[in-house]
RODO-2510 file (C-alpha; in nm, 4 decimals, decimal comma):
residues 511
     n   res          X          Y          Z
     1     m    -0,0239     0,7815     8,3572
     2     k     0,1099     0,5712     8,1133
     3     v     0,4791     0,4804     8,1897
     4     l     0,7426     0,2514     8,0693
     5     k     0,6894    -0,0913     8,1784
     6     s     0,9842    -0,1242     8,3926
     7     i     1,0705     0,2026     8,5536
     8     y     1,3856     0,0241     8,7275
     9     k     1,5270    -0,0473     8,3706
    10     v     1,4427     0,3095     8,2843
    11     m     1,6201     0,4709     8,5775
    12     g     1,8845     0,2302     8,5477
    13     c     1,9913     0,2306     8,1843
    14     a     2,0140     0,5862     8,0676
    15     i     1,7892     0,7497     8,3262
    16     l     1,6359     1,0336     8,1290
    17     a     1,6471     0,9510     7,7756
    18     a     1,3923     0,7713     7,5636
    19     s     1,6718     0,5822     7,4132
    20     l     1,7611     0,3843     7,7215
    21     s     1,5365     0,0795     7,6692
    22     s     1,8260    -0,1477     7,5585
    23     c     1,9607    -0,1952     7,8888
    24     v     1,9627    -0,5280     8,0320
    25     n     2,0765    -0,5900     8,3755
    26     d     1,8898    -0,8405     8,5791
    27     w     2,0489    -0,6912     8,9076
    28     l     1,8118    -0,3997     8,8410
    29     d     1,5329    -0,5937     8,8007
    30     v     1,3717    -0,5767     9,1517
    31     a     0,9798    -0,5993     9,1230
    32     p     0,8177    -0,5136     8,9473
    33     s     0,9626    -0,6377     8,6034
    34     d     0,6584    -0,8542     8,4747
    35     g     0,5763    -0,6288     8,1845
    36     t     0,2614    -0,4759     8,3512
    37     d     0,1946    -0,1082     8,3474
    38     a     0,4151     0,0603     8,6399
    39     d     0,0905     0,1871     8,7877
    40     a    -0,0325    -0,0974     8,8823
    41     a     0,2887    -0,2863     9,0021
    42     l     0,2812    -0,2038     9,3600
    43     t    -0,0159    -0,3201     9,5032
    44     s     0,0451    -0,4099     9,8688
    45     s     0,2771    -0,3341    10,1409
    46     s     0,4782    -0,6487    10,0495
    47     d     0,5204    -0,5201     9,7191
    48     l     0,6501    -0,1855     9,8837
    49     a     0,8976    -0,3978    10,0919
    50     a     1,0405    -0,5457     9,7758
    51     a     1,0921    -0,2202     9,6199
    52     r     1,2542    -0,0737     9,9358
    53     t     1,5112    -0,3441     9,9129
    54     g     1,5761    -0,2475     9,5640
    55     m     1,6169     0,1112     9,6556
    56     y     1,8848     0,0439     9,9076
    57     k     2,0397    -0,2023     9,6828
    58     a     2,0838     0,0770     9,4366
    59     l     2,2490     0,2935     9,7003
    60     k     2,5184     0,0126     9,7729
    61     g     2,5906    -0,0916     9,4209
    62     n     2,7618    -0,4334     9,3179
    63     s     3,0584    -0,5317     9,0987
    64     s     2,9223    -0,3850     8,7958
    65     l     2,7544    -0,0989     8,9450
    66     v     3,0165     0,0990     9,1266
    67     d     2,9322     0,4628     9,0424
    68     y     2,7771     0,5297     9,3964
    69     y     2,8327     0,4325     9,7494
    70     g     2,9796     0,0959     9,6275
    71     q     3,3129     0,2881     9,5109
    72     q     3,3133     0,5990     9,3143
    73     f     3,1509     0,8459     9,5436
    74     f     3,4072     0,7902     9,7840
    75     v     3,6763     0,8197     9,5364
    76     y     3,5479     1,1265     9,3736
    77     g     3,5033     1,2768     9,7049
    78     d     3,8626     1,2250     9,8572
    79     v     4,0713     1,1591     9,5439
    80     h     3,9594     1,4218     9,3317
    81     a     4,0627     1,6550     9,5886
    82     g     4,3911     1,4732     9,6126
    83     d     4,5614     1,6920     9,8847
    84     d     4,4955     1,4485    10,1649
    85     y     4,4232     1,1203     9,9910
    86     q     4,5769     1,0814     9,6512
    87     y     4,6332     0,7953     9,3954
    88     n     4,8992     0,5507     9,4641
    89     n     5,0579     0,5441     9,1207
    90     l     5,3527     0,3207     9,2796
    91     g     5,1319     0,0146     9,3274
    92     g     4,7858     0,1081     9,2107
    93     s     4,5725    -0,0776     8,9448
    94     n     4,4385     0,2434     8,7682
    95     r     4,1121     0,2332     8,9474
    96     a     4,1442     0,5673     9,1269
    97     s     4,3575     0,7406     8,9001
    98     f     4,0967     0,9362     8,6693
    99     y     3,9821     1,2089     8,8854
   100     y     4,3317     1,2632     9,0395
   101     d     4,5163     1,3074     8,7244
   102     m     4,2402     1,5134     8,5756
   103     n     4,3752     1,4848     8,2157
   104     y     4,0242     1,4477     8,0480
   105     q     3,9212     1,7687     7,8331
   106     t     3,5776     1,6456     7,6920
   107     a     3,2789     1,5166     7,8011
   108     s     3,3463     1,1788     7,5999
   109     e     3,6880     1,1472     7,7596
   110     f     3,5413     1,2053     8,1055
   111     v     3,3413     0,9019     8,0760
   112     s     3,5361     0,6784     7,8433
   113     s     3,9016     0,7183     7,9158
   114     t     3,8968     0,4554     8,1609
   115     s     3,6742     0,1989     8,3261
   116     s     3,6927     0,3883     8,6549
   117     s     3,5633     0,7228     8,5431
   118     n     3,1999     0,6546     8,6136
   119     v     3,1152     0,9083     8,8696
   120     a     2,7956     0,9096     9,0055
   121     w     2,4887     0,9472     8,7741
   122     k     2,3308     0,6305     8,6927
   123     s     2,2957     0,4940     9,0145
   124     p     2,1813     0,7972     9,2113
   125     y     1,8964     0,8212     8,9519
   126     i     1,8139     0,4415     8,9828
   127     v     1,7674     0,5261     9,3671
   128     i     1,5440     0,8303     9,2777
   129     g     1,3290     0,6192     9,0495
   130     r     1,2751     0,3536     9,2947
   131     a     1,2209     0,6088     9,5555
   132     n     0,9397     0,7934     9,3364
   133     r     0,7760     0,4362     9,2547
   134     i     0,7548     0,3843     9,6629
   135     i     0,6408     0,7243     9,7323
   136     a     0,3649     0,7343     9,4670
   137     a     0,2388     0,3832     9,5553
   138     a     0,2315     0,4904     9,9188
   139     e     0,0543     0,8183     9,9033
   140     g    -0,1612     0,6994     9,6139
   141     g    -0,4313     0,5478     9,8540
   142     a    -0,4612     0,2354     9,6328
   143     l    -0,2380    -0,0315     9,8403
   144     s    -0,4566    -0,3287     9,9159
   145     d    -0,3834    -0,3150    10,2698
   146     a    -0,3524     0,0584    10,3301
   147     a    -0,5286     0,0784    10,6514
   148     e    -0,3915    -0,2202    10,8292
   149     a    -0,0359    -0,1641    10,7155
   150     k    -0,0336     0,2011    10,7264
   151     a     0,2613     0,2481    10,9768
   152     t     0,4878     0,0333    10,7742
   153     i     0,3803     0,2218    10,4244
   154     d     0,4317     0,5727    10,5895
   155     q     0,7685     0,4423    10,7172
   156     y     0,8752     0,3120    10,3542
   157     a     0,7635     0,6424    10,2075
   158     a     0,9487     0,8582    10,4481
   159     e     1,2763     0,6448    10,3881
   160     a     1,2118     0,6957    10,0125
   161     k     1,2274     1,0647    10,0602
   162     v     1,5329     1,0689    10,2644
   163     l     1,6972     0,8581    10,0021
   164     r     1,5492     1,0521     9,6995
   165     a     1,7015     1,3831     9,8947
   166     l     2,0420     1,2179     9,9661
   167     a     2,0782     1,1254     9,5705
   168     h     1,9582     1,4440     9,4570
   169     f     2,2068     1,6274     9,6819
   170     d     2,4965     1,3983     9,6051
   171     l     2,4427     1,4612     9,2519
   172     v     2,4064     1,8247     9,2611
   173     r     2,7246     1,8568     9,4614
   174     i     2,9199     1,6983     9,1933
   175     y     2,7494     1,8359     8,8591
   176     g     2,6571     2,1806     9,0217
   177     k     2,8454     2,4682     9,1412
   178     p     2,8724     2,4690     9,5105
   179     y     2,5680     2,6629     9,6519
   180     t     2,7862     2,8857     9,8562
   181     e     2,9308     3,0192     9,5307
   182     d     2,6326     3,1916     9,3716
   183     q     2,3353     3,1078     9,6186
   184     g     2,2391     2,8263     9,3834
   185     a     2,1605     3,0471     9,0762
   186     s     2,3650     2,8181     8,8330
   187     l     2,2492     2,4917     8,6740
   188     g     2,2128     2,1846     8,8856
   189     v     2,0854     1,8589     8,7742
   190     p     1,7502     1,7388     8,6483
   191     l     1,4965     1,7038     8,9258
   192     v     1,2930     1,3947     8,9060
   193     t     1,0267     1,3893     9,1746
   194     g     0,7685     1,1416     9,0271
   195     v     0,7378     0,8305     8,7957
   196     l     0,8800     0,9371     8,4581
   197     e     0,6901     0,8903     8,1221
   198     s     0,8724     0,7218     7,8326
   199     n     0,9270     1,0268     7,6485
   200     a     1,0287     1,2613     7,9515
   201     k     1,3088     1,4835     7,8839
   202     p     1,3605     1,6953     8,1993
   203     a     1,6060     1,9814     8,1728
   204     r     1,8483     2,0815     8,4429
   205     s     1,6824     2,2662     8,7551
   206     t     1,9111     2,5229     8,9087
   207     v     2,1182     2,4455     9,2049
   208     a     1,9036     2,6213     9,4497
   209     e     1,5872     2,4374     9,3015
   210     v     1,7441     2,1313     9,4016
   211     y     1,8472     2,1916     9,7465
   212     t     1,4864     2,3469     9,8031
   213     q     1,3563     1,9964     9,7212
   214     v     1,6165     1,8276     9,9013
   215     v     1,5157     2,0234    10,2211
   216     k     1,1478     1,9806    10,1478
   217     d     1,2166     1,5787    10,1335
   218     l     1,4185     1,5654    10,4292
   219     t     1,1805     1,7960    10,6497
   220     e     0,8706     1,6196    10,5394
   221     a     1,0265     1,2823    10,6104
   222     i     1,1454     1,3971    10,9493
   223     s     0,8095     1,5766    11,0582
   224     s     0,6213     1,2673    10,9471
   225     n     0,7205     1,0720    11,2707
   226     a     0,7140     0,7552    11,0450
   227     l     1,1009     0,7032    11,0619
   228     a     1,2387     0,4525    11,2918
   229     t     1,3721     0,6350    11,5956
   230     e     1,6218     0,3514    11,6494
   231     t     1,9022     0,3320    11,4169
   232     e     1,9113    -0,0026    11,2516
   233     p     2,2280    -0,0734    11,0322
   234     g     2,1405    -0,0642    10,6490
   235     y     1,8284     0,1630    10,7075
   236     v     1,7866     0,5182    10,7434
   237     s     1,6306     0,6432    11,0902
   238     v     1,5113     0,9974    11,1718
   239     w     1,8546     1,0552    11,3248
   240     g     2,0129     0,9462    10,9913
   241     a     1,7682     1,1905    10,8265
   242     k     1,8545     1,4775    11,0468
   243     a     2,2378     1,4318    11,0311
   244     i     2,1976     1,4423    10,6334
   245     l     1,9883     1,7640    10,6934
   246     s     2,2558     1,9044    10,8879
   247     r     2,5082     1,8283    10,6169
   248     v     2,2751     1,9813    10,3382
   249     y     2,2429     2,3009    10,5625
   250     l     2,6231     2,3327    10,6087
   251     n     2,6741     2,3181    10,2194
   252     m     2,4371     2,5655    10,1653
   253     g     2,6171     2,8171    10,4269
   254     d     2,2717     2,7995    10,6442
   255     y     2,4862     2,7874    10,9454
   256     a     2,2029     2,8787    11,1913
   257     n     1,9688     2,5999    11,0730
   258     a     2,2779     2,3462    11,0362
   259     l     2,3888     2,4279    11,4152
   260     s     2,0360     2,3962    11,5319
   261     v     1,9799     2,0370    11,3780
   262     a     2,3118     1,9138    11,4718
   263     e     2,2595     2,0191    11,8340
   264     d     1,9360     1,8229    11,8379
   265     i     2,1296     1,5095    11,7364
   266     i     2,3720     1,5540    11,9934
   267     k     2,1477     1,5988    12,2722
   268     n     1,8608     1,3680    12,1928
   269     s     1,9604     1,1056    11,9692
   270     g     2,1122     0,8591    12,2229
   271     a     2,4141     0,8304    11,9720
   272     a     2,7799     0,8455    12,1469
   273     l     3,1049     0,9275    12,0142
   274     w     3,3559     0,6449    11,9992
   275     t     3,6092     0,6744    12,2849
   276     r     3,9732     0,6580    12,1981
   277     d     3,9959     0,3102    12,3128
   278     q     3,6864     0,2073    12,1072
   279     y     3,7928     0,3716    11,7921
   280     f     3,9879     0,1213    11,5826
   281     k     3,7650    -0,1830    11,7146
   282     a     3,4499     0,0175    11,5966
   283     w     3,5431    -0,0262    11,2396
   284     d     3,5609    -0,3969    11,2740
   285     a     3,2958    -0,5546    11,0474
   286     s     3,2726    -0,8707    11,2624
   287     t     3,2046    -0,6456    11,5948
   288     p     3,0986    -0,3131    11,4798
   289     n     3,0314    -0,0545    11,7345
   290     e     2,7109     0,1082    11,6348
   291     s     2,7060     0,4007    11,8757
   292     e     2,8485     0,6486    11,6296
   293     f     2,6672     0,5317    11,3053
   294     l     2,3737     0,7676    11,2271
   295     f     2,3236     0,6017    10,8563
   296     r     2,5339     0,3172    10,7345
   297     l     2,5002     0,0476    10,4693
   298     n     2,4974    -0,2968    10,5592
   299     v     2,6632    -0,4718    10,2634
   300     a     2,6667    -0,8332    10,3414
   301     g     2,6367    -1,1645    10,1458
   302     s     2,7769    -1,2335     9,7861
   303     t     2,4599    -1,1003     9,6243
   304     d     2,4705    -0,7634     9,7127
   305     s     2,8299    -0,7070     9,8169
   306     n     3,0331    -0,4211     9,6632
   307     d     3,2537    -0,7084     9,5659
   308     l     3,5573    -0,7065     9,3560
   309     n     3,5561    -0,3517     9,2424
   310     g     3,4292    -0,2132     9,6021
   311     i     3,5523     0,0820     9,7826
   312     g     3,7196    -0,1610    10,0625
   313     n     3,9252    -0,3482     9,8034
   314     l     4,0304    -0,0174     9,6574
   315     q     4,1386     0,1357     9,9878
   316     q     4,3124    -0,1770    10,1226
   317     r     4,6789    -0,2256    10,1292
   318     d     4,5977    -0,6071    10,0788
   319     g     4,3428    -0,5056     9,8029
   320     y     4,4048    -0,2895     9,4746
   321     k     4,5809    -0,0416     9,7067
   322     e     4,4496     0,2399     9,4912
   323     m     4,4818     0,5251     9,7572
   324     v     4,7363     0,6349     9,9966
   325     a     4,7565     0,9152    10,2250
   326     t     4,9573     1,2309    10,1060
   327     k     5,2721     1,3291    10,2913
   328     k     5,1256     1,6377    10,3939
   329     f     4,8318     1,4313    10,5460
   330     v     5,0541     1,1941    10,7214
   331     d     5,2648     1,4910    10,8620
   332     m     4,9415     1,6687    10,9887
   333     l     4,8083     1,3401    11,1700
   334     t     5,1309     1,2414    11,3094
   335     s     5,2150     1,5805    11,4788
   336     d     5,0035     1,4269    11,7451
   337     p     5,1502     1,0783    11,7975
   338     e     4,8741     1,0139    12,0755
   339     d     4,6210     1,0544    11,7960
   340     v     4,4283     0,7343    11,7745
   341     r     4,3653     0,7977    11,4241
   342     n     4,7146     0,7152    11,3485
   343     d     4,6374     0,3586    11,3992
   344     m     4,3793     0,3836    11,1242
   345     f     4,6539     0,3451    10,8590
   346     l     4,9055     0,0687    10,7645
   347     p     5,2658     0,1183    10,6166
   348     a     5,3568    -0,0088    10,2553
   349     t     5,5066    -0,3872    10,2401
   350     a     5,5807    -0,3781     9,8632
   351     a     5,9650    -0,2993     9,8162
   352     q     5,8926    -0,0459     9,5401
   353     e     5,6334     0,1463     9,7793
   354     v     5,8586     0,1185    10,0723
   355     a     6,1426     0,2879     9,8966
   356     t     5,9239     0,5967     9,8576
   357     y     5,6861     0,5785    10,1654
   358     g     5,9403     0,4303    10,4083
   359     t     5,7727     0,3174    10,7375
   360     n     5,4859     0,5792    10,7023
   361     k     5,1459     0,4506    10,7432
   362     v     4,9945     0,5400    10,4312
   363     y     4,7230     0,2916    10,3742
   364     l     4,3827     0,3776    10,5283
   365     n     4,2386     0,0841    10,7200
   366     k     3,8695     0,1800    10,7965
   367     l     3,6762    -0,0123    10,5564
   368     r     3,8005    -0,3878    10,6671
   369     g     3,6072    -0,6838    10,5229
   370     q     3,4265    -0,8934    10,7529
   371     g     3,6643    -1,1929    10,8210
   372     g     3,9361    -1,0277    10,6130
   373     n     3,7319    -1,0559    10,3025
   374     l     3,7655    -0,7404    10,1197
   375     r     3,4962    -0,8483     9,8764
   376     n     3,2643    -0,8255    10,1728
   377     v     3,3206    -0,4834    10,3282
   378     t     2,9944    -0,4835    10,5327
   379     i     3,0174    -0,1357    10,7111
   380     v     2,9864     0,1455    10,4331
   381     p     2,9491     0,4941    10,6162
   382     i     2,6980     0,7396    10,4964
   383     i     2,7198     0,9812    10,8190
   384     r     2,8449     0,9452    11,1453
   385     l     2,8044     1,1467    11,4654
   386     s     3,1632     1,2788    11,4711
   387     e     3,0834     1,4747    11,1708
   388     v     2,7675     1,6139    11,3503
   389     y     2,9927     1,7453    11,6107
   390     l     3,2436     1,8851    11,3637
   391     t     2,9135     2,0529    11,1785
   392     a     2,8229     2,1927    11,5107
   393     a     3,1777     2,3372    11,5913
   394     e     3,2216     2,4940    11,2560
   395     c     2,8662     2,6686    11,2564
   396     a     2,9012     2,7816    11,6171
   397     f     3,2336     2,9569    11,5175
   398     r     3,0807     3,0975    11,2239
   399     k     2,7918     3,2440    11,4490
   400     n     3,0602     3,3924    11,6498
   401     d     2,9702     3,1666    11,9592
   402     k     3,3583     3,0533    12,0214
   403     t     3,2582     2,9070    12,3558
   404     k     3,0267     2,6610    12,1994
   405     a     3,2551     2,5933    11,9178
   406     v     3,5336     2,4972    12,1532
   407     e     3,2941     2,2704    12,3489
   408     y     3,1795     2,0759    12,0378
   409     l     3,5271     2,0470    11,8961
   410     n     3,6873     1,9369    12,2091
   411     d     3,4297     1,6714    12,2782
   412     l     3,5644     1,5101    11,9563
   413     v     3,9198     1,5743    12,0006
   414     k     3,9247     1,4418    12,3904
   415     n     3,8013     1,1188    12,2168
   416     r     4,0852     1,0871    11,9717
   417     t     4,3769     1,1788    12,1739
   418     t     4,5469     1,2307    12,5064
   419     t     4,7346     1,5311    12,4291
   420     e     4,6288     1,8274    12,6041
   421     a     4,7716     2,0795    12,3516
   422     s     4,5286     1,9377    12,0875
   423     l     4,2378     2,0762    12,2760
   424     a     4,1244     2,4122    12,1832
   425     t     4,0431     2,7347    12,3932
   426     v     3,8457     3,0331    12,3367
   427     d     4,1633     3,2127    12,2634
   428     n     4,3212     3,0039    12,0112
   429     i     3,9974     2,8216    11,8295
   430     t     4,0269     2,9205    11,4464
   431     l     3,8047     2,7917    11,1598
   432     e     4,1243     2,6399    11,0079
   433     r     4,1496     2,4368    11,3097
   434     i     3,8039     2,3057    11,2954
   435     l     3,8467     2,2034    10,9127
   436     i     4,1708     2,0394    10,9879
   437     e     4,0244     1,8348    11,2368
   438     r     3,7415     1,7486    10,9776
   439     r     4,0015     1,6329    10,7476
   440     k     4,1658     1,4019    10,9896
   441     e     3,8341     1,2431    11,1174
   442     l     3,6380     1,2285    10,7743
   443     i     3,9138     1,0852    10,5626
   444     g     3,8245     0,8158    10,3272
   445     e     3,4494     0,9045    10,3777
   446     g     3,4021     1,1090    10,0544
   447     q     3,3598     1,4666    10,1992
   448     r     3,7077     1,6283    10,1604
   449     y     3,6493     1,7573     9,7991
   450     f     3,3100     1,9029     9,8764
   451     d     3,4140     2,0750    10,1758
   452     a     3,7000     2,2565     9,9860
   453     l     3,4348     2,3697     9,7233
   454     r     3,1987     2,5056     9,9667
   455     n     3,4611     2,6994    10,1585
   456     n     3,6328     2,7908     9,8328
   457     e     3,9589     2,6705     9,9183
   458     t     4,2382     2,6294     9,6716
   459     i     4,3093     2,2897     9,6291
   460     t     4,6924     2,2244     9,6273
   461     r     4,8669     1,9075     9,5772
   462     y     5,2028     2,0486     9,5620
   463     t     5,3369     2,3750     9,4185
   464     s     5,6828     2,3028     9,3498
   465     e     5,9413     1,9954     9,3441
   466     a     6,0462     2,0774     9,6952
   467     d     5,6801     2,0179     9,8410
   468     k     5,5818     1,7498     9,5844
   469     g     5,6002     1,4638     9,8658
   470     w     5,4482     1,1481     9,7263
   471     h     5,2662     1,3052     9,4188
   472     k     5,3555     1,1886     9,0895
   473     t     5,4061     1,4589     8,8154
   474     l     5,0729     1,6235     8,7331
   475     s     4,9774     1,8860     8,4978
   476     k     4,9868     2,2332     8,6189
   477     e     4,6291     2,2697     8,6433
   478     a     4,6183     1,9394     8,8553
   479     q     4,8823     2,0452     9,0978
   480     s     4,6702     2,3359     9,2205
   481     f     4,3026     2,4349     9,1428
   482     d     3,9810     2,5933     9,2940
   483     r     3,6395     2,5935     9,2148
   484     d     3,6529     2,8162     8,9292
   485     y     3,8406     2,5653     8,7153
   486     f     3,5984     2,3968     8,4820
   487     k     3,7260     2,0600     8,5849
   488     a     3,6089     2,1426     8,9412
   489     i     3,2648     2,0106     8,8576
   490     a     3,2161     1,6979     8,6626
   491     a     3,0889     1,6592     8,3087
   492     i     2,7334     1,5377     8,2462
   493     p     2,7623     1,1871     8,0650
   494     q     2,7504     1,2851     7,6888
   495     a     2,5022     1,0053     7,6235
   496     e     2,2662     1,1535     7,8545
   497     i     2,3003     1,5077     7,6533
   498     n     2,2929     1,3171     7,3022
   499     a     1,9329     1,1444     7,4093
   500     n     1,7971     1,4680     7,5836
   501     p     1,8721     1,7772     7,4150
   502     n     1,7220     1,9790     7,7180
   503     i     2,0325     1,9028     7,9380
   504     k     2,2917     2,1432     7,8875
   505     q     2,6256     2,0297     7,9420
   506     n     2,8723     2,2086     8,1822
   507     d     3,0978     2,4889     8,0471
   508     n     3,4041     2,4203     7,8716
   509     y     3,3452     2,0451     7,8212
   510     g     3,3104     1,9545     7,4512
   511     e     3,1950     1,6374     7,3203
***
């Protein structure tokens, strides 16, 4: 099959369009980039290892590619909701205001109003493209050391399927309606499961079709027995893959399978929840506690760090201080003063901010830079064991097993607080209680917005001046909205649609 000479450049520049050949970015040029046919580019397990490095690098991002886990995925997942974590209009640098303000109307405005409006599209497709190259080479049977390096080759292929699944899953949550809204009948994103030809112009698959492929990739990778069984920082193991699968099933409303996978992880992974005494220090990049990380990125060194515009620098009080906890969230968390998660926030110090926030702790202090360097945030969480416990609790409750729901919820809560009243009982446990605990635990980790959409919640920043809290004055639509509002899902980049007429724009976005 004749393909573009550098699929990495194709998947990095304009991804799905024939007009993308003008992109020049050396960072994307992980081997091969020598002008040979892509079919012949990966010839050995060492070539596959280089491609694997490039695949994980695309997941992390750098200063100029911040549209995925390097920055924007977390911003979108938390600040677009804006009910727990808001833009800091008193001291921010306008890098996280876009999805919070929601002032855009057209697709062109969506991507061009500000440099910080690049929601994940480009980098996930770079990940997918590099994953496809690895899978094709590994399964093609033509690698020079296919026999002697089989275990390594199989592992890299399985990892590639997991990352391909993760990227498609994240994309479909951003650009498609929640699966639970219409069982995936509406349009999702283009599925890319092979090395693209230069003139390829794939249309959008349905949300259901994307989810079907995501589950297929994950289950094949898990059942291959090729993934590492021990979790290594920076790389996905079988337990990381299973954790992602539990998240996928949860977003599909498949509570039985989500619970089954979550319980497997809890009982068999060997991972352990951080204790109350461990929680704060566990996030320290200098001495991280790996027991709860099922999959995290290990961003280290000046060449592959998220760097100046990375998520750590955006969140931190001593960085760009783009985001602060909302007053409602602070009130919710501080209602239990013994909750160790109160220690994960810092108060404002700038006079203008102190005048509004007072002594309240508003700056999240999870993603701390190694050695205090916010341009070197080495711990970037993809999924933690605590989320798995919360998934198990929610799914058990939805399956009407309150006893099991209480067990899993309390397993987490007792590792966060000494307040007995914070523990649930069979008599007082509710779905709302579980979801509130999820908000407390996962703030800043990019999941709040997607949780709200899948549960058909009305996202409320404020409803009147009386409950405005620290929010700036927002448009009526941005004050409160639900998943039926057209801005609840992102506009597909207009450049992609211009280059590929087979891609249909989301409803109500003009050019």
